[in-house]
C-alpha beads as a LAMMPS data file, in Angstrom:
LAMMPS data file: protein, C-alpha beads

204 atoms
203 bonds

1 atom types
1 bond types

-500.0 500.0 xlo xhi
-500.0 500.0 ylo yhi
-500.0 500.0 zlo zhi

Masses

1 110.0

Atoms # bond

1 1 1 19.932 -165.717 254.936
2 1 1 22.562 -167.692 252.643
3 1 1 25.287 -165.871 254.499
4 1 1 24.446 -167.601 257.629
5 1 1 23.968 -170.819 255.563
6 1 1 28.012 -170.561 255.151
7 1 1 28.836 -169.720 258.381
8 1 1 27.040 -172.036 260.495
9 1 1 28.376 -174.658 257.061
10 1 1 32.165 -173.105 258.567
11 1 1 31.986 -173.363 262.390
12 1 1 29.975 -177.150 261.126
13 1 1 33.415 -177.495 259.572
14 1 1 36.032 -176.664 261.844
15 1 1 34.159 -178.662 265.013
16 1 1 34.841 -181.566 263.081
17 1 1 38.668 -180.561 262.336
18 1 1 38.807 -179.789 265.939
19 1 1 37.054 -183.374 267.125
20 1 1 39.187 -185.064 264.477
21 1 1 42.262 -184.046 266.471
22 1 1 40.905 -184.487 269.416
23 1 1 40.717 -188.184 268.471
24 1 1 43.814 -188.435 267.425
25 1 1 45.467 -187.106 269.946
26 1 1 43.772 -189.301 272.130
27 1 1 45.252 -191.689 270.229
28 1 1 48.767 -190.805 270.241
29 1 1 47.354 -190.607 274.360
30 1 1 46.398 -193.611 274.588
31 1 1 49.325 -195.440 272.609
32 1 1 52.086 -193.592 274.414
33 1 1 51.148 -194.918 277.511
34 1 1 50.843 -198.562 276.598
35 1 1 54.230 -198.103 275.575
36 1 1 55.484 -196.562 278.735
37 1 1 54.141 -198.894 280.912
38 1 1 55.612 -201.754 279.553
39 1 1 58.825 -203.150 281.299
40 1 1 62.169 -203.161 278.904
41 1 1 64.102 -205.901 277.863
42 1 1 66.999 -205.049 280.664
43 1 1 64.743 -205.486 283.237
44 1 1 63.513 -208.720 285.062
45 1 1 60.182 -208.119 284.611
46 1 1 60.700 -207.560 280.844
47 1 1 62.914 -210.240 280.528
48 1 1 59.881 -212.608 282.209
49 1 1 56.969 -211.321 279.921
50 1 1 59.630 -212.502 277.045
51 1 1 59.930 -215.879 278.110
52 1 1 56.779 -216.148 278.651
53 1 1 55.585 -214.795 275.651
54 1 1 57.685 -218.342 273.733
55 1 1 57.250 -220.468 276.787
56 1 1 55.859 -221.580 280.534
57 1 1 58.339 -221.407 281.867
58 1 1 61.083 -218.418 283.246
59 1 1 64.207 -218.696 284.145
60 1 1 66.369 -215.580 285.073
61 1 1 69.976 -216.262 286.036
62 1 1 70.100 -214.722 288.728
63 1 1 66.932 -216.236 291.022
64 1 1 67.838 -217.634 293.946
65 1 1 67.136 -221.961 291.811
66 1 1 70.213 -222.733 289.583
67 1 1 69.544 -223.049 286.038
68 1 1 69.371 -227.375 286.616
69 1 1 66.623 -226.682 289.375
70 1 1 63.774 -224.413 286.584
71 1 1 64.555 -227.070 283.721
72 1 1 62.628 -229.602 286.311
73 1 1 59.450 -227.423 286.191
74 1 1 59.695 -227.468 281.940
75 1 1 57.260 -230.439 283.131
76 1 1 54.621 -228.606 285.605
77 1 1 54.407 -225.598 283.303
78 1 1 51.463 -225.768 280.419
79 1 1 47.592 -226.545 281.002
80 1 1 47.333 -222.823 281.854
81 1 1 49.915 -222.697 284.585
82 1 1 52.991 -220.816 284.230
83 1 1 56.071 -220.313 285.787
84 1 1 58.801 -217.596 286.493
85 1 1 61.783 -218.183 288.451
86 1 1 63.353 -214.711 289.378
87 1 1 65.900 -211.953 290.680
88 1 1 65.253 -209.995 293.786
89 1 1 66.059 -206.895 291.635
90 1 1 62.625 -207.560 290.076
91 1 1 61.017 -206.005 293.337
92 1 1 62.520 -202.714 292.454
93 1 1 60.900 -202.709 289.128
94 1 1 56.651 -202.206 290.547
95 1 1 55.887 -201.099 293.797
96 1 1 54.354 -203.462 295.799
97 1 1 56.127 -206.452 296.208
98 1 1 56.396 -209.854 295.127
99 1 1 52.332 -210.508 294.133
100 1 1 53.328 -207.272 292.251
101 1 1 55.535 -207.933 290.140
102 1 1 54.286 -211.294 289.134
103 1 1 50.711 -209.702 288.535
104 1 1 52.593 -207.048 285.607
105 1 1 53.988 -209.647 283.847
106 1 1 50.815 -211.845 283.834
107 1 1 49.604 -208.033 282.695
108 1 1 51.978 -207.639 280.292
109 1 1 52.589 -210.605 278.861
110 1 1 48.121 -210.930 278.555
111 1 1 48.492 -214.820 280.489
112 1 1 45.498 -216.970 280.694
113 1 1 45.715 -219.054 283.542
114 1 1 47.426 -219.093 287.097
115 1 1 50.924 -217.870 287.499
116 1 1 53.215 -218.951 289.686
117 1 1 56.840 -217.362 290.686
118 1 1 59.464 -217.456 292.985
119 1 1 60.639 -213.730 293.608
120 1 1 64.063 -213.549 295.252
121 1 1 63.143 -215.793 298.321
122 1 1 59.725 -215.125 298.158
123 1 1 57.071 -216.966 296.887
124 1 1 53.684 -215.177 294.687
125 1 1 50.672 -216.746 291.804
126 1 1 48.069 -214.960 290.603
127 1 1 44.853 -216.352 288.178
128 1 1 42.427 -215.444 286.680
129 1 1 40.483 -218.945 286.974
130 1 1 41.515 -219.843 290.772
131 1 1 39.716 -217.406 293.497
132 1 1 41.659 -215.070 294.848
133 1 1 42.090 -215.845 298.219
134 1 1 42.273 -219.569 297.825
135 1 1 45.136 -218.851 295.784
136 1 1 46.426 -216.628 298.875
137 1 1 46.103 -219.819 300.856
138 1 1 47.894 -221.948 298.658
139 1 1 50.876 -219.722 298.526
140 1 1 50.949 -219.461 302.206
141 1 1 50.513 -223.139 302.730
142 1 1 53.533 -223.620 300.604
143 1 1 56.136 -220.605 301.668
144 1 1 55.130 -222.803 305.262
145 1 1 57.206 -225.989 303.575
146 1 1 60.109 -227.032 303.820
147 1 1 62.718 -227.252 301.612
148 1 1 64.868 -225.000 299.049
149 1 1 62.997 -221.755 297.233
150 1 1 62.380 -224.003 294.535
151 1 1 61.088 -226.478 295.769
152 1 1 58.563 -224.358 297.944
153 1 1 57.895 -223.241 293.973
154 1 1 57.254 -226.688 292.884
155 1 1 55.065 -227.531 296.610
156 1 1 52.799 -224.276 294.615
157 1 1 53.147 -225.144 291.670
158 1 1 51.860 -228.811 292.066
159 1 1 49.223 -227.007 294.038
160 1 1 47.717 -224.601 291.626
161 1 1 47.632 -227.191 289.014
162 1 1 45.344 -229.901 290.891
163 1 1 43.550 -226.382 291.649
164 1 1 43.684 -225.697 287.865
165 1 1 40.489 -226.067 285.811
166 1 1 41.042 -228.192 282.948
167 1 1 39.971 -228.451 279.679
168 1 1 37.112 -231.004 279.249
169 1 1 37.965 -231.097 275.738
170 1 1 36.995 -234.596 273.674
171 1 1 34.930 -234.742 271.028
172 1 1 32.130 -231.597 271.206
173 1 1 28.992 -234.081 270.135
174 1 1 26.488 -230.579 270.806
175 1 1 28.460 -228.571 267.975
176 1 1 28.564 -231.838 265.621
177 1 1 24.869 -232.323 265.684
178 1 1 23.543 -228.694 265.661
179 1 1 25.681 -228.899 262.236
180 1 1 24.857 -232.352 260.661
181 1 1 21.055 -230.489 262.137
182 1 1 21.413 -227.782 259.745
183 1 1 22.071 -229.438 256.938
184 1 1 19.662 -232.085 256.946
185 1 1 17.619 -228.811 256.950
186 1 1 19.204 -227.622 253.903
187 1 1 19.270 -230.386 252.251
188 1 1 15.585 -231.054 252.494
189 1 1 15.171 -227.382 251.479
190 1 1 16.806 -227.679 248.140
191 1 1 15.539 -231.367 247.312
192 1 1 11.356 -229.767 247.994
193 1 1 12.632 -227.119 245.574
194 1 1 13.769 -229.176 242.812
195 1 1 10.961 -231.349 242.839
196 1 1 8.067 -228.344 243.327
197 1 1 10.001 -227.454 239.853
198 1 1 9.844 -230.520 238.697
199 1 1 6.165 -231.085 238.902
200 1 1 3.471 -230.701 235.818
201 1 1 2.688 -227.326 235.902
202 1 1 6.285 -225.557 237.179
203 1 1 7.432 -223.234 235.531
204 1 1 9.859 -224.206 233.362

Bonds

1 1 1 2
2 1 2 3
3 1 3 4
4 1 4 5
5 1 5 6
6 1 6 7
7 1 7 8
8 1 8 9
9 1 9 10
10 1 10 11
11 1 11 12
12 1 12 13
13 1 13 14
14 1 14 15
15 1 15 16
16 1 16 17
17 1 17 18
18 1 18 19
19 1 19 20
20 1 20 21
21 1 21 22
22 1 22 23
23 1 23 24
24 1 24 25
25 1 25 26
26 1 26 27
27 1 27 28
28 1 28 29
29 1 29 30
30 1 30 31
31 1 31 32
32 1 32 33
33 1 33 34
34 1 34 35
35 1 35 36
36 1 36 37
37 1 37 38
38 1 38 39
39 1 39 40
40 1 40 41
41 1 41 42
42 1 42 43
43 1 43 44
44 1 44 45
45 1 45 46
46 1 46 47
47 1 47 48
48 1 48 49
49 1 49 50
50 1 50 51
51 1 51 52
52 1 52 53
53 1 53 54
54 1 54 55
55 1 55 56
56 1 56 57
57 1 57 58
58 1 58 59
59 1 59 60
60 1 60 61
61 1 61 62
62 1 62 63
63 1 63 64
64 1 64 65
65 1 65 66
66 1 66 67
67 1 67 68
68 1 68 69
69 1 69 70
70 1 70 71
71 1 71 72
72 1 72 73
73 1 73 74
74 1 74 75
75 1 75 76
76 1 76 77
77 1 77 78
78 1 78 79
79 1 79 80
80 1 80 81
81 1 81 82
82 1 82 83
83 1 83 84
84 1 84 85
85 1 85 86
86 1 86 87
87 1 87 88
88 1 88 89
89 1 89 90
90 1 90 91
91 1 91 92
92 1 92 93
93 1 93 94
94 1 94 95
95 1 95 96
96 1 96 97
97 1 97 98
98 1 98 99
99 1 99 100
100 1 100 101
101 1 101 102
102 1 102 103
103 1 103 104
104 1 104 105
105 1 105 106
106 1 106 107
107 1 107 108
108 1 108 109
109 1 109 110
110 1 110 111
111 1 111 112
112 1 112 113
113 1 113 114
114 1 114 115
115 1 115 116
116 1 116 117
117 1 117 118
118 1 118 119
119 1 119 120
120 1 120 121
121 1 121 122
122 1 122 123
123 1 123 124
124 1 124 125
125 1 125 126
126 1 126 127
127 1 127 128
128 1 128 129
129 1 129 130
130 1 130 131
131 1 131 132
132 1 132 133
133 1 133 134
134 1 134 135
135 1 135 136
136 1 136 137
137 1 137 138
138 1 138 139
139 1 139 140
140 1 140 141
141 1 141 142
142 1 142 143
143 1 143 144
144 1 144 145
145 1 145 146
146 1 146 147
147 1 147 148
148 1 148 149
149 1 149 150
150 1 150 151
151 1 151 152
152 1 152 153
153 1 153 154
154 1 154 155
155 1 155 156
156 1 156 157
157 1 157 158
158 1 158 159
159 1 159 160
160 1 160 161
161 1 161 162
162 1 162 163
163 1 163 164
164 1 164 165
165 1 165 166
166 1 166 167
167 1 167 168
168 1 168 169
169 1 169 170
170 1 170 171
171 1 171 172
172 1 172 173
173 1 173 174
174 1 174 175
175 1 175 176
176 1 176 177
177 1 177 178
178 1 178 179
179 1 179 180
180 1 180 181
181 1 181 182
182 1 182 183
183 1 183 184
184 1 184 185
185 1 185 186
186 1 186 187
187 1 187 188
188 1 188 189
189 1 189 190
190 1 190 191
191 1 191 192
192 1 192 193
193 1 193 194
194 1 194 195
195 1 195 196
196 1 196 197
197 1 197 198
198 1 198 199
199 1 199 200
200 1 200 201
201 1 201 202
202 1 202 203
203 1 203 204
């Protein structure tokens, strides 16, 4: 009987070792997959991701807009809107056209809100706060506008900003009232316990 118990212990220990190895291999595979999915700094997408991790506007010197034109977009970025100027070469770095390029940048940069971009001479946008169908309408409208690529991107950016949900801000009165109520109740409980402890006949 003792011999059987020892055998089962050995089997269970073996299973545990196998499971630990499988978990370790799975973790390594997930890390490798995440690393493989990220574009490096030598790519247009990678440079945009790095730039957007530091600010609201990304500009590539090979974009279809000048640096002077791009500088004017600093005032349009922020508050949930990011802007990217990308060269046409970015279209070769991921399948699916300009929309896929912008979606990849937003994914890798872990952006919240909306990202509008000029990819070569084409406009694209992604958003987690504006309906996809509505966003596509805004892109089509901006594409049909007159002017240079930068001018069309400005039209799109302003349209997206107009529909971007705004942070209400202000004083969080609900939280203040809740905290004040808790503090008052806690104070009342403490005061009541002190009165009881001082009452005649109470324990010292």
